[in-house]
Structure formats: C-alpha cells, structure tokens
C-alpha positions as CSV (number, residue, x, y, z in Angstrom):
1,M,-149.9,73.2,74.5
2,G,-146.2,73.4,73.9
3,I,-143.9,70.8,75.2
4,R,-141.6,72.2,77.9
5,R,-138.2,70.7,77.9
6,S,-136.5,70.4,81.2
7,V,-132.9,71.5,81.1
8,K,-130.6,69.7,83.5
9,P,-128.3,72.0,85.4
10,R,-124.7,71.5,84.3
11,R,-122.7,69.7,86.9
12,P,-119.5,71.3,88.0
13,T,-116.5,69.8,86.2
14,R,-114.3,67.7,88.4
15,V,-110.6,68.8,88.1
16,P,-108.1,65.9,88.2
17,G,-105.7,66.3,91.0
18,P,-102.5,66.6,88.9
19,L,-104.1,69.2,86.7
20,L,-105.2,71.2,89.8
21,A,-101.7,71.0,91.3
22,L,-100.1,72.2,88.1
23,G,-102.7,74.9,87.7
24,V,-102.0,76.2,91.2
25,V,-98.3,76.3,90.5
26,G,-99.0,78.2,87.2
27,V,-101.0,80.8,89.1
28,L,-98.3,81.2,91.7
29,V,-95.8,81.9,88.9
30,F,-97.8,85.1,88.2
31,A,-99.1,85.9,91.7
32,L,-95.9,85.6,93.8
33,P,-94.0,88.4,92.0
34,F,-96.9,90.8,92.5
35,L,-97.2,89.7,96.2
36,G,-93.5,90.4,96.6
37,L,-94.1,93.9,95.1
38,L,-97.0,94.6,97.5
39,F,-94.8,93.7,100.5
40,R,-92.2,96.2,99.4
41,V,-94.6,99.2,98.8
42,P,-93.7,102.2,100.9
43,W,-97.3,102.9,101.9
44,S,-96.5,106.0,103.9
45,R,-94.8,107.7,100.9
46,L,-97.1,106.3,98.3
47,G,-99.3,109.4,98.0
48,S,-96.4,111.8,97.7
49,I,-94.6,109.6,95.1
50,A,-97.8,109.1,93.1
51,T,-98.5,112.8,92.8
52,S,-94.9,113.9,92.1
53,A,-94.2,115.7,88.9
54,V,-92.1,112.9,87.5
55,V,-94.8,110.2,88.0
56,V,-97.6,112.4,86.7
57,D,-95.7,113.3,83.6
58,A,-94.6,109.7,83.0
59,L,-98.1,108.4,83.5
60,W,-99.7,111.0,81.2
61,L,-97.1,110.2,78.5
62,S,-97.6,106.4,79.0
63,L,-101.4,106.7,78.6
64,L,-101.1,109.1,75.6
65,S,-98.6,107.0,73.7
66,S,-100.2,103.6,74.5
67,V,-103.7,104.8,73.5
68,A,-102.3,106.3,70.3
69,A,-100.4,103.1,69.5
70,A,-103.5,101.0,70.0
71,V,-105.6,103.3,67.7
72,I,-102.9,103.2,65.0
73,S,-102.5,99.5,65.4
74,A,-106.2,99.0,64.8
75,L,-106.3,101.3,61.8
76,L,-103.3,99.5,60.1
77,G,-103.5,96.1,61.7
78,V,-107.1,95.2,61.0
79,P,-106.9,95.6,57.2
80,L,-103.6,93.8,57.2
81,A,-105.0,90.9,59.2
82,W,-107.9,90.7,56.8
83,I,-105.6,90.5,53.8
84,L,-103.5,87.8,55.5
85,A,-106.6,85.8,56.4
86,R,-108.7,86.2,53.2
87,T,-106.3,86.6,50.3
88,D,-103.6,84.5,48.7
89,F,-100.6,86.2,47.2
90,P,-97.0,85.4,46.6
91,G,-94.9,85.8,49.7
92,R,-97.8,85.8,52.2
93,S,-96.0,83.6,54.6
94,F,-93.0,86.0,54.5
95,V,-95.2,89.0,55.1
96,R,-96.9,87.3,58.1
97,A,-93.4,86.4,59.5
98,I,-92.3,90.0,59.1
99,V,-95.3,91.5,60.8
100,T,-95.2,89.0,63.7
101,L,-91.4,89.1,64.2
102,P,-91.5,91.9,66.9
103,M,-93.4,89.4,69.1
104,V,-90.3,87.3,69.5
105,L,-87.6,89.8,68.7
106,P,-85.8,91.4,71.7
107,P,-87.3,94.9,72.1
108,V,-83.8,96.4,72.2
109,V,-83.1,94.9,68.7
110,G,-86.4,96.3,67.5
111,G,-85.4,99.8,68.9
112,A,-82.1,99.6,67.1
113,A,-83.8,98.6,63.9
114,L,-86.1,101.6,64.2
115,L,-83.1,103.9,65.0
116,F,-81.1,102.7,61.9
117,A,-84.2,103.1,59.7
118,F,-85.8,106.3,61.1
119,G,-83.1,108.0,63.1
120,R,-81.7,111.4,62.1
121,N,-79.0,109.6,60.1
122,G,-81.1,106.6,59.3
123,T,-81.9,105.1,55.9
124,F,-85.3,106.7,55.7
125,G,-85.2,109.1,58.7
126,G,-82.3,111.1,57.2
127,P,-84.1,112.1,53.9
128,L,-87.3,112.8,55.9
129,A,-85.5,115.1,58.3
130,D,-83.7,116.9,55.4
131,A,-87.0,117.4,53.5
132,T,-89.3,118.3,56.4
133,S,-87.1,118.9,59.5
134,F,-89.2,116.3,61.2
135,V,-87.2,114.0,63.5
136,L,-88.7,110.9,65.1
137,P,-86.2,109.9,67.7
138,F,-86.3,111.6,71.1
139,S,-89.8,112.8,70.6
140,I,-93.3,111.7,71.5
141,W,-93.7,110.5,68.0
142,G,-90.8,108.2,68.4
143,V,-92.4,106.7,71.5
144,I,-95.6,106.1,69.7
145,L,-93.8,104.5,66.7
146,A,-91.8,102.2,69.0
147,N,-95.1,101.2,70.8
148,V,-96.8,100.5,67.5
149,F,-93.9,98.4,66.3
150,V,-94.0,96.1,69.3
151,A,-97.8,96.1,69.9
152,M,-99.4,95.8,66.5
153,P,-98.4,92.1,66.0
154,F,-100.6,91.1,69.0
155,L,-103.6,92.7,67.4
156,I,-102.9,91.2,64.0
157,V,-102.5,87.7,65.3
158,T,-105.8,88.0,67.3
159,V,-107.8,89.5,64.5
160,E,-106.5,87.3,61.8
161,G,-107.6,84.2,63.7
162,A,-111.0,85.7,64.1
163,F,-111.2,86.4,60.3
164,R,-110.2,82.9,59.5
165,N,-112.8,81.3,61.8
166,L,-115.7,83.6,60.7
167,D,-118.4,81.8,58.7
168,P,-118.3,83.4,55.3
169,R,-122.0,82.7,54.5
170,F,-123.1,85.8,56.3
171,E,-120.8,88.0,54.1
172,E,-121.9,86.1,51.0
173,A,-125.5,86.7,51.8
174,A,-124.9,90.4,52.2
175,S,-123.1,90.5,48.9
176,T,-126.0,88.8,47.1
177,Y,-128.3,91.6,48.3
178,G,-126.0,94.1,46.5
179,A,-123.8,95.3,49.4
180,R,-120.4,96.6,48.3
181,P,-117.3,94.8,49.6
182,L,-116.4,97.7,51.9
183,D,-119.9,97.9,53.2
184,V,-119.9,94.1,53.9
185,F,-116.6,94.6,55.8
186,R,-117.9,97.5,57.9
187,R,-121.4,96.3,58.6
188,V,-121.1,92.5,58.7
189,T,-117.5,91.4,59.1
190,L,-116.3,93.8,61.8
191,P,-119.4,93.5,64.0
192,M,-119.1,89.7,63.9
193,I,-115.5,89.7,65.1
194,R,-116.1,92.5,67.7
195,P,-115.0,90.5,70.7
196,S,-111.8,89.4,69.1
197,L,-111.2,92.9,67.7
198,L,-111.6,94.5,71.2
199,A,-109.4,91.8,72.7
200,G,-106.7,92.6,70.1
201,I,-106.9,96.3,70.8
202,V,-106.6,95.8,74.5
203,L,-103.7,93.5,74.0
204,A,-102.0,96.0,71.8
205,W,-102.7,98.8,74.4
206,A,-101.3,96.7,77.3
207,R,-98.2,95.8,75.3
208,A,-97.6,99.4,74.4
209,L,-98.2,100.6,78.0
210,G,-95.4,98.3,79.3
211,E,-93.0,98.8,76.5
212,F,-89.4,99.6,77.6
213,G,-86.6,98.3,75.3
214,A,-87.6,99.7,72.0
215,T,-88.7,103.0,73.5
216,I,-85.4,103.7,75.4
217,T,-83.3,102.6,72.4
218,F,-85.2,104.6,69.8
219,A,-86.8,107.5,71.7
220,G,-84.5,107.8,74.6
221,N,-85.3,108.5,78.3
222,L,-86.0,112.2,78.5
223,P,-88.2,113.5,81.4
224,E,-91.4,115.2,80.2
225,R,-90.6,114.2,76.6
226,T,-90.1,110.5,76.2
227,Q,-89.9,109.1,79.8
228,T,-92.8,106.7,80.2
229,L,-93.7,104.9,83.4
230,P,-91.5,101.8,82.6
231,L,-88.6,104.1,81.9
232,A,-89.2,106.0,85.2
233,V,-89.1,102.7,87.1
234,F,-85.7,101.9,85.5
235,V,-84.3,105.3,86.6
236,E,-85.7,105.1,90.1
237,L,-84.3,101.5,90.6
238,Q,-80.9,103.1,90.5
239,R,-81.5,105.9,93.0
240,D,-84.6,105.2,95.1
241,R,-86.0,101.7,95.4
242,D,-89.1,102.9,97.2
243,S,-90.0,105.2,94.4
244,A,-89.4,102.4,91.9
245,V,-91.7,100.0,93.8
246,A,-94.4,102.7,94.1
247,I,-94.3,103.5,90.4
248,S,-94.4,99.8,89.5
249,L,-97.5,99.5,91.7
250,I,-99.2,102.3,89.8
251,L,-98.4,100.7,86.5
252,V,-99.8,97.3,87.7
253,V,-103.0,98.9,89.1
254,V,-103.7,100.9,85.9
255,S,-103.1,97.8,83.7
256,L,-105.1,95.5,85.9
257,V,-108.1,97.8,86.3
258,V,-108.4,98.3,82.6
259,L,-107.9,94.6,81.7
260,V,-110.4,93.4,84.3
261,A,-113.0,96.0,83.3
262,L,-112.8,95.2,79.6
263,R,-112.9,91.5,80.2
264,D,-116.0,91.7,82.2
265,R,-117.7,93.9,79.7
266,W,-116.7,92.3,76.4
267,W,-114.5,89.2,76.5
268,Q,-117.1,87.0,78.1
269,R,-119.8,87.8,75.6
C-alpha cells in the first residue's frame, strides 16, 4: 500500500492594512479615468458613431497595423533578444540601450527620428525612393514602421528575460543527442519560453494599437490611409467630444477584451 500524504489547503494570505490601502489607491489610479470615460459616453449615439465610416476605417487600420507590427516585432525581436541574452560581444550594452530606447523616448521624438531617416528627403529614405519610388511616410507602411519602432522593445525586454532565466540543461541535453542549434532553438527553447513569448507579443500588439505620437509625426493623419483610432480620437476631440469619447470607449473595449482573453488562456499557465 502506498502512503497517501495529506495536503493541507493553503490558507489565504493576510494582507497588511497599509499594503491594502496603498493597493486600493493604486487600482483607483487606473480605474477612475475609465469610470470618468464611461460617465461621458453618449449611449444614444454610440451605435451610429461606432458604425460610421471614419470609425470603421480607423479601426480596421489600427487592427491591421498593430497585428502586422506584432508579427514583425516577433520575427525580428526574438532572435535579437536571444543574441542579447546568450552571447557576449563588444558593445552589447550599447546595443541593448539602443533597442530599448524607444520605451523611454517621447514618441514624437521617435517619429521625428524616423522621418529624418526614412522620409522622402531622409538619410536612407531619399535614396530608397529614388531607386524604387517607394515612400514610407504617409502610407500604411509608415504606420507599421512607426508601430514596430515603439512596440518591439517591449517584446525584446520580456523575451530576453525569459531566455536568461531558462535552464540551459534542457538545450544541452538536446544538443548531446545530435540536434542542430536551430532545431534546439525551435523545438526546445521557444516552447519552454512560450508564456513569456506570448506575453511579449501581446504587449507589443497593445503598444502598437495605442500608438499616437510616432505615427502622426512620421505617417501623418490621413483618413482612410494613416488615421488609426488614436488619431481619430485626437481629431474628434477638437470638433465633437461625444464622438471622441465613443471612439475612446471602442479602443478601450477592444484592448481590454483581447488582453483579458489572452491572460486567462496563456499567462496563468
């Protein structure tokens, strides 16, 4: 007969009073602005505003550009995060500072940097346009580039931390059985950091969805071409506050639904 061990149920953690009070205040910092937004929603006009051509076009452009930015960030950011976490080369600290700089840089400054680099008369954009007639600013590609620029650092930071904390013995065991480095990366490393990878992709997507400063500076604010939902909110704030509130609510709901759904499915595993 096996010995059955009784497992004591975990008792609820008692939260000290000061920590509870500060935690409640912290929640209110985030909750009160959204409550203020809900109190100002023009519920009687919400349906007509949400189905208007301006909102539908801006929503589609926001979803398209943010998803594309998240995919590109994953394709480029995951290898870069692995290199930063697993290799040692001269200037690694400088490279890490450069790729994470957009996290703390004002988005308008980032947009200006993109414009000076990839604009029609920019350092690299000018020769590109002369050779191919391809112009990034004031196009959907400009929106995607601006989103990648500001969103990819969030994925890199998240995934690099996962790479650093991963137990290398599993990868070493796969290598001893003859697996090639790329196969080890695809079949062992990536599956083991899957929760962090998904979290990084979601963070990059959410950052791209809400991007404003770099987009308006580099790609402009052209309806049906470069006007995303945050830019539509900015325009409507100057002419119709009710529409601005309604569009803001749509943006909040879309972001909240996706983040909550992904958290319940992946982040708690």
